[in-house]
C-alpha positions in Angstrom: 64.4 17.3 86.0 63.2 14.6 87.9 64.2 14.0 91.4 64.6 9.6 91.8 62.5 10.1 94.8 60.3 13.4 93.7 57.1 13.3 95.9 57.9 10.7 98.7 57.7 10.8 102.1 60.1 8.3 104.6 60.8 7.7 107.3 64.7 7.6 108.5 65.5 6.0 112.2 69.0 6.7 114.2 68.3 10.1 111.5 71.1 12.0 113.8 74.0 10.8 113.1 76.1 8.6 111.6 75.0 6.7 108.2 71.6 7.3 109.6 72.2 11.2 108.8 74.0 10.8 105.6 70.7 9.1 104.3 68.0 11.6 105.7 70.6 14.5 103.4 70.7 12.0 100.2 67.2 11.4 100.8 66.0 15.0 101.1 68.3 16.1 97.8 66.2 13.8 95.8 63.1 15.3 96.7 61.7 13.5 99.6 59.8 14.3 102.8 62.4 12.9 105.4 60.6 12.0 109.0 63.6 11.7 111.5 62.8 9.2 113.8 65.6 9.5 116.3 65.5 9.1 120.0 67.9 11.4 121.1 65.1 14.7 120.3 68.2 17.2 120.3 70.6 15.0 117.2 67.3 14.7 115.1 67.1 18.2 115.3 69.8 19.8 114.2 69.0 16.9 111.9 66.2 18.8 111.0 67.5 22.6 111.2 70.4 21.5 108.1 68.3 20.1 105.9 65.9 23.0 106.5 68.8 25.5 106.4 68.7 23.6 103.7 65.9 24.1 101.7 64.5 20.8 102.7 61.3 19.7 103.7 62.1 17.8 107.0 60.4 16.8 110.4 62.2 15.4 113.5 59.9 12.7 114.9 61.2 11.4 118.9 60.9 8.3 119.6 62.3 5.6 121.2 62.1 2.5 118.2 62.3 -0.2 120.8 58.6 0.9 122.7 55.4 0.2 120.9 53.3 3.4 122.0 55.6 5.8 120.2 56.2 3.8 116.9 52.1 3.6 116.7 52.0 7.4 118.0 55.4 8.5 116.3 53.6 6.4 112.8 50.5 7.6 112.8 52.0 11.4 113.7 53.8 11.7 110.0 50.6 9.9 108.0 48.8 13.1 109.4 51.2 15.9 108.1 52.3 13.6 105.1 49.2 11.8 104.5 51.4 9.2 103.0 53.9 7.1 103.7 56.3 5.3 101.2 59.8 4.6 102.6 60.9 2.8 106.0 64.6 2.4 106.4 65.6 0.7 109.6 68.8 2.4 110.7 68.8 2.8 114.6 71.2 0.3 116.2 73.3 -0.2 119.0 76.5 -2.1 119.3 76.0 -3.2 122.4 77.9 -5.4 124.9 81.5 -6.7 123.6 81.2 -9.5 125.5 81.7 -13.1 125.0 79.4 -15.4 124.7 79.7 -17.6 128.0 80.6 -13.4 130.3 77.6 -12.1 129.0 74.6 -10.5 131.1 71.4 -11.6 129.1 69.9 -7.8 130.0 72.7 -6.7 128.0 71.6 -9.0 124.6 67.8 -9.0 125.9 69.1 -5.0 125.2 70.8 -5.2 121.5 68.6 -7.3 120.8 65.9 -5.1 121.9 66.8 -2.1 119.0 68.6 -3.6 117.0 65.1 -6.1 116.3 62.2 -5.1 118.5 62.8 -1.5 116.5 62.6 -2.4 112.8 59.7 -5.1 113.7 58.0 -2.2 114.9 58.5 0.3 113.0 57.7 -2.6 109.4 54.4 -3.4 111.8 52.8 -0.1 111.8 53.8 1.8 108.8 54.1 -1.9 106.2 49.9 -1.0 106.4 50.2 1.9 105.0 52.3 1.2 102.7 50.0 -2.2 101.5 46.8 0.2 101.5 48.4 2.3 98.6 50.2 -1.4 97.3 53.4 0.9 97.0 56.2 1.1 99.2 60.6 0.6 100.3 62.0 -0.7 103.7 65.6 -1.2 104.2 67.0 -2.5 106.6 70.3 -2.5 108.0 72.4 -5.8 108.4 76.0 -6.2 108.4 79.1 -8.0 107.1 78.3 -10.1 110.4 75.5 -11.2 109.0 77.7 -13.1 106.4 80.9 -13.5 108.5 81.8 -13.9 111.8 84.5 -12.4 114.2 85.2 -12.5 117.1 84.0 -9.6 119.1 79.8 -8.4 119.7 78.6 -11.2 120.0 74.3 -9.9 120.6 75.8 -7.2 117.2 76.2 -9.7 115.2 73.4 -12.5 116.1 71.2 -9.2 115.8 72.0 -9.1 112.4 71.5 -12.5 111.1 68.3 -11.9 112.7 67.6 -8.9 110.0 68.9 -10.8 107.4 67.0 -13.6 108.2 63.4 -10.4 108.7 64.5 -8.7 104.6 64.2 -12.5 103.0 60.9 -13.2 105.5 58.8 -10.4 104.2 60.3 -9.6 100.8 58.3 -12.5 100.0 55.2 -12.3 102.4 54.3 -8.2 101.1 55.5 -8.8 97.2 51.1 -9.1 96.4 51.6 -5.6 97.7 53.4 -3.8 95.5 56.2 -4.0 98.8 59.6 -4.3 98.4 62.3 -5.1 101.2 66.3 -5.7 101.0 68.7 -5.0 103.9 72.2 -3.7 103.4 75.3 -4.7 105.3 78.0 -1.8 105.3 81.3 -3.1 106.6 84.0 -0.1 108.4 81.5 3.2 108.2 84.1 6.4 109.5 80.5 7.2 111.7 80.9 9.1 115.3 81.0 5.7 116.5 84.4 5.0 114.2 85.8 8.0 115.4 84.9 7.1 118.6 86.7 3.4 118.9 89.9 4.6 117.0 90.1 6.9 120.2 89.7 4.8 122.6 92.2 1.9 120.8 95.8 1.6 121.2 98.1 4.2 119.9 95.2 6.6 119.0 92.6 6.9 116.3 95.0 7.1 113.2 96.6 3.9 114.0 92.7 2.5 114.5 92.0 3.8 111.5 95.6 2.0 110.0 94.0 -1.6 111.3 91.0 -0.9 109.6 91.9 0.3 106.4 94.4 -2.9 106.0 91.2 -5.2 105.6 89.3 -3.0 103.1 91.0 -3.0 99.3 89.1 -0.2 99.2 89.0 2.8 101.4 86.7 3.4 104.2 83.9 4.7 103.8 82.2 8.2 104.7 78.4 7.9 106.0 77.2 8.8 102.1 78.4 6.1 101.2 76.5 4.1 102.4 73.8 6.0 102.4 74.0 6.0 98.3 72.9 2.4 98.5 70.1 2.8 100.7 68.9 5.1 98.4 69.0 3.2 95.3 67.7 0.2 97.2 64.6 2.6 98.6 64.4 4.3 95.1 61.7 3.3 91.6 65.9 2.4 90.2 65.4 -0.7 92.7 61.9 -1.6 91.3 62.3 -5.3 90.3 64.8 -5.6 93.2 63.4 -7.4 96.8 64.6 -9.4 99.3 68.2 -8.2 98.3 71.5 -8.1 100.1 73.5 -5.5 99.3 77.0 -5.6 99.8 78.4 -1.9 100.7 81.8 -3.1 102.5 84.9 -2.2 100.5 85.7 -5.4 99.8 86.6 -7.1 103.3 84.2 -10.4 102.4 85.8 -11.1 99.1 88.9 -11.6 100.2 
Protein backbone atom coordinates (compact mmCIF):
# COMPACT_ATOMS: atom_id res chain seq x y z
CA UNK A 1 0.00 0.00 0.00
CA UNK A 2 1.35 3.42 -0.95
CA UNK A 3 2.32 5.65 1.94
CA UNK A 4 1.38 9.30 2.24
CA UNK A 5 4.87 10.69 1.50
CA UNK A 6 6.26 7.94 -0.73
CA UNK A 7 9.13 9.26 -2.86
CA UNK A 8 9.20 12.65 -1.16
CA UNK A 9 12.28 14.40 0.21
CA UNK A 10 11.64 16.51 3.31
CA UNK A 11 13.82 19.02 5.15
CA UNK A 12 12.89 19.36 8.82
CA UNK A 13 14.69 22.06 10.80
CA UNK A 14 15.32 21.47 14.48
CA UNK A 15 14.82 17.77 13.88
CA UNK A 16 17.01 16.63 16.76
CA UNK A 17 14.49 16.89 19.57
CA UNK A 18 10.87 17.44 20.55
CA UNK A 19 8.26 18.04 17.88
CA UNK A 20 10.92 18.22 15.17
CA UNK A 21 12.20 14.77 16.09
CA UNK A 22 8.67 13.36 16.17
CA UNK A 23 8.00 14.90 12.75
CA UNK A 24 11.10 13.23 11.33
CA UNK A 25 9.79 9.86 12.50
CA UNK A 26 6.25 10.39 11.21
CA UNK A 27 7.50 11.55 7.82
CA UNK A 28 9.87 8.59 7.53
CA UNK A 29 7.09 6.20 8.52
CA UNK A 30 5.05 7.60 5.65
CA UNK A 31 7.82 7.04 3.10
CA UNK A 32 9.80 10.29 3.09
CA UNK A 33 13.56 10.59 2.91
CA UNK A 34 14.36 12.95 5.75
CA UNK A 35 16.99 15.70 5.83
CA UNK A 36 17.49 16.69 9.46
CA UNK A 37 18.68 20.30 9.74
CA UNK A 38 20.07 20.64 13.26
CA UNK A 39 22.47 23.10 14.88
CA UNK A 40 23.29 20.56 17.61
CA UNK A 41 24.98 17.91 15.50
CA UNK A 42 24.80 15.20 18.16
CA UNK A 43 21.03 15.62 18.48
CA UNK A 44 20.59 15.38 14.71
CA UNK A 45 22.81 12.31 14.55
CA UNK A 46 20.75 10.66 17.27
CA UNK A 47 17.55 11.21 15.29
CA UNK A 48 19.12 9.88 12.09
CA UNK A 49 20.55 6.83 13.87
CA UNK A 50 17.12 6.01 15.29
CA UNK A 51 15.54 6.37 11.84
CA UNK A 52 18.17 4.23 10.15
CA UNK A 53 17.76 1.58 12.84
CA UNK A 54 14.11 1.40 11.80
CA UNK A 55 15.11 0.98 8.16
CA UNK A 56 14.38 4.52 7.02
CA UNK A 57 16.52 6.79 4.84
CA UNK A 58 17.74 9.97 6.52
CA UNK A 59 20.77 12.21 6.87
CA UNK A 60 21.82 14.98 9.23
CA UNK A 61 22.93 18.36 7.92
CA UNK A 62 24.54 20.45 10.68
CA UNK A 63 23.33 23.97 10.03
CA UNK A 64 22.65 27.22 11.85
CA UNK A 65 19.48 28.46 10.16
CA UNK A 66 20.44 32.08 10.92
CA UNK A 67 23.56 31.80 8.73
CA UNK A 68 22.75 32.18 5.04
CA UNK A 69 25.97 30.56 3.87
CA UNK A 70 25.28 27.48 5.98
CA UNK A 71 21.66 27.28 4.79
CA UNK A 72 22.75 27.65 1.16
CA UNK A 73 25.29 24.85 1.54
CA UNK A 74 22.91 22.53 3.38
CA UNK A 75 20.19 22.93 0.77
CA UNK A 76 22.74 22.29 -1.98
CA UNK A 77 23.88 19.16 -0.12
CA UNK A 78 20.31 17.86 0.04
CA UNK A 79 19.92 18.39 -3.70
CA UNK A 80 23.25 16.67 -4.35
CA UNK A 81 22.17 13.69 -2.26
CA UNK A 82 18.55 13.24 -3.38
CA UNK A 83 18.04 15.53 -6.37
CA UNK A 84 14.85 17.19 -5.18
CA UNK A 85 13.19 18.90 -2.20
CA UNK A 86 9.46 18.33 -1.92
CA UNK A 87 8.77 19.49 1.63
CA UNK A 88 10.22 22.07 4.01
CA UNK A 89 9.20 22.10 7.67
CA UNK A 90 10.43 25.22 9.48
CA UNK A 91 10.29 23.96 13.05
CA UNK A 92 13.53 25.28 14.60
CA UNK A 93 12.84 27.99 17.18
CA UNK A 94 13.92 29.30 20.57
CA UNK A 95 11.76 30.81 23.35
CA UNK A 96 14.20 33.60 24.17
CA UNK A 97 14.24 35.77 27.26
CA UNK A 98 11.12 35.85 29.42
CA UNK A 99 11.42 39.59 30.03
CA UNK A 100 8.77 42.24 29.60
CA UNK A 101 9.22 44.66 26.70
CA UNK A 102 10.31 47.68 28.77
CA UNK A 103 13.18 45.69 30.32
CA UNK A 104 14.17 43.58 27.33
CA UNK A 105 17.69 43.87 25.94
CA UNK A 106 17.73 44.58 22.20
CA UNK A 107 20.19 41.73 21.65
CA UNK A 108 17.74 39.26 23.18
CA UNK A 109 15.00 40.51 20.85
CA UNK A 110 17.27 40.20 17.82
CA UNK A 111 18.42 36.69 18.75
CA UNK A 112 14.86 35.34 18.89
CA UNK A 113 13.94 37.00 15.60
CA UNK A 114 17.11 35.63 13.98
CA UNK A 115 16.19 32.01 14.76
CA UNK A 116 12.40 32.15 14.62
CA UNK A 117 11.86 34.47 11.63
CA UNK A 118 15.13 34.88 9.74
CA UNK A 119 15.68 31.10 9.89
CA UNK A 120 12.39 30.20 8.16
CA UNK A 121 12.98 33.05 5.69
CA UNK A 122 16.45 31.79 4.73
CA UNK A 123 15.38 28.16 4.46
CA UNK A 124 12.37 29.13 2.35
CA UNK A 125 14.46 31.48 0.20
CA UNK A 126 16.89 28.72 -0.78
CA UNK A 127 14.39 25.86 -1.07
CA UNK A 128 11.77 27.72 -3.11
CA UNK A 129 13.78 27.91 -6.38
CA UNK A 130 14.05 24.11 -6.39
CA UNK A 131 10.33 23.75 -5.73
CA UNK A 132 9.54 26.32 -8.43
CA UNK A 133 11.64 24.40 -10.94
CA UNK A 134 9.73 21.22 -10.06
CA UNK A 135 6.40 23.12 -9.98
CA UNK A 136 5.42 21.46 -6.73
CA UNK A 137 6.21 21.67 -3.04
CA UNK A 138 4.85 22.13 0.45
CA UNK A 139 6.19 24.38 3.19
CA UNK A 140 4.92 24.11 6.75
CA UNK A 141 5.89 26.84 9.22
CA UNK A 142 5.60 26.62 12.99
CA UNK A 143 3.65 29.51 14.44
CA UNK A 144 1.99 29.31 17.86
CA UNK A 145 -1.33 29.87 19.57
CA UNK A 146 0.26 33.13 20.73
CA UNK A 147 0.11 34.46 17.21
CA UNK A 148 -3.66 34.30 17.72
CA UNK A 149 -4.11 35.28 21.37
CA UNK A 150 -2.10 37.18 23.95
CA UNK A 151 -0.24 36.05 27.05
CA UNK A 152 1.81 37.74 29.75
CA UNK A 153 5.20 36.26 28.92
CA UNK A 154 7.89 35.95 26.20
CA UNK A 155 7.13 39.12 24.17
CA UNK A 156 9.79 38.52 21.48
CA UNK A 157 8.80 34.89 20.99
CA UNK A 158 5.14 35.76 20.53
CA UNK A 159 6.02 38.56 18.13
CA UNK A 160 8.04 36.14 15.98
CA UNK A 161 5.11 33.76 15.76
CA UNK A 162 2.88 36.59 14.55
CA UNK A 163 5.47 37.31 11.87
CA UNK A 164 5.41 33.66 10.79
CA UNK A 165 1.64 33.82 10.38
CA UNK A 166 1.96 36.83 8.08
CA UNK A 167 4.77 35.18 6.11
CA UNK A 168 2.60 32.11 5.63
CA UNK A 169 -0.27 34.06 4.11
CA UNK A 170 1.93 36.16 1.84
CA UNK A 171 4.00 33.29 0.48
CA UNK A 172 0.91 31.14 0.00
CA UNK A 173 -0.40 33.72 -2.46
CA UNK A 174 2.94 34.40 -4.12
CA UNK A 175 3.85 30.78 -4.82
CA UNK A 176 0.49 29.16 -5.54
CA UNK A 177 1.02 29.81 -9.30
CA UNK A 178 4.14 27.62 -9.02
CA UNK A 179 2.26 24.71 -7.46
CA UNK A 180 3.70 25.38 -4.00
CA UNK A 181 1.58 25.36 -0.86
CA UNK A 182 2.54 27.26 2.31
CA UNK A 183 0.74 26.63 5.60
CA UNK A 184 1.42 26.88 9.31
CA UNK A 185 0.54 25.11 12.53
CA UNK A 186 -0.32 26.73 15.86
CA UNK A 187 0.51 24.22 18.60
CA UNK A 188 -0.69 24.45 22.17
CA UNK A 189 1.27 23.10 25.12
CA UNK A 190 3.13 19.94 24.16
CA UNK A 191 5.18 17.58 26.31
CA UNK A 192 8.54 18.33 24.75
CA UNK A 193 11.91 18.43 26.55
CA UNK A 194 11.50 22.21 26.85
CA UNK A 195 8.08 21.73 28.48
CA UNK A 196 9.53 19.22 30.93
CA UNK A 197 12.46 21.53 31.73
CA UNK A 198 10.05 24.38 32.42
CA UNK A 199 8.06 22.12 34.71
CA UNK A 200 11.11 21.15 36.72
CA UNK A 201 11.71 24.79 37.72
CA UNK A 202 8.03 25.52 38.46
CA UNK A 203 7.02 26.05 42.11
CA UNK A 204 5.84 22.65 43.26
CA UNK A 205 7.75 20.84 40.53
CA UNK A 206 6.77 19.13 37.29
CA UNK A 207 3.55 17.55 38.55
CA UNK A 208 2.22 20.92 39.71
CA UNK A 209 3.22 22.48 36.38
CA UNK A 210 1.51 19.70 34.44
CA UNK A 211 -1.67 20.13 36.46
CA UNK A 212 -1.63 23.89 35.94
CA UNK A 213 -1.12 23.60 32.18
CA UNK A 214 -3.65 20.82 31.79
CA UNK A 215 -6.30 23.00 33.41
CA UNK A 216 -5.94 25.41 30.48
CA UNK A 217 -6.59 22.72 27.82
CA UNK A 218 -9.94 20.93 27.44
CA UNK A 219 -8.21 17.92 25.85
CA UNK A 220 -5.23 16.08 27.38
CA UNK A 221 -1.95 17.84 26.67
CA UNK A 222 -0.29 16.93 23.38
CA UNK A 223 2.58 14.55 22.90
CA UNK A 224 5.04 15.65 20.16
CA UNK A 225 3.58 13.08 17.75
CA UNK A 226 0.17 14.79 17.97
CA UNK A 227 1.61 17.97 16.47
CA UNK A 228 3.72 15.97 14.01
CA UNK A 229 0.54 14.39 12.65
CA UNK A 230 -0.90 17.84 11.92
CA UNK A 231 2.29 18.81 10.08
CA UNK A 232 2.11 15.53 8.16
CA UNK A 233 -1.38 16.33 6.89
CA UNK A 234 -0.37 19.78 5.65
CA UNK A 235 2.74 18.39 3.95
CA UNK A 236 0.91 15.53 2.26
CA UNK A 237 -1.09 15.51 -0.95
CA UNK A 238 -4.21 15.08 1.18
CA UNK A 239 -3.94 18.84 1.72
CA UNK A 240 -3.44 19.64 -1.97
CA UNK A 241 -6.22 22.29 -1.86
CA UNK A 242 -4.99 23.83 1.40
CA UNK A 243 -2.67 26.85 1.35
CA UNK A 244 -2.31 29.93 3.54
CA UNK A 245 -4.05 28.00 6.30
CA UNK A 246 -3.52 28.12 10.04
CA UNK A 247 -4.02 24.70 11.58
CA UNK A 248 -4.66 25.21 15.28
CA UNK A 249 -3.63 22.12 17.25
CA UNK A 250 -4.10 23.22 20.84
CA UNK A 251 -6.52 20.83 22.52
CA UNK A 252 -9.22 23.53 22.59
CA UNK A 253 -7.15 26.17 24.40
CA UNK A 254 -8.05 29.09 22.12
CA UNK A 255 -11.79 28.36 21.77
CA UNK A 256 -12.58 28.97 25.42
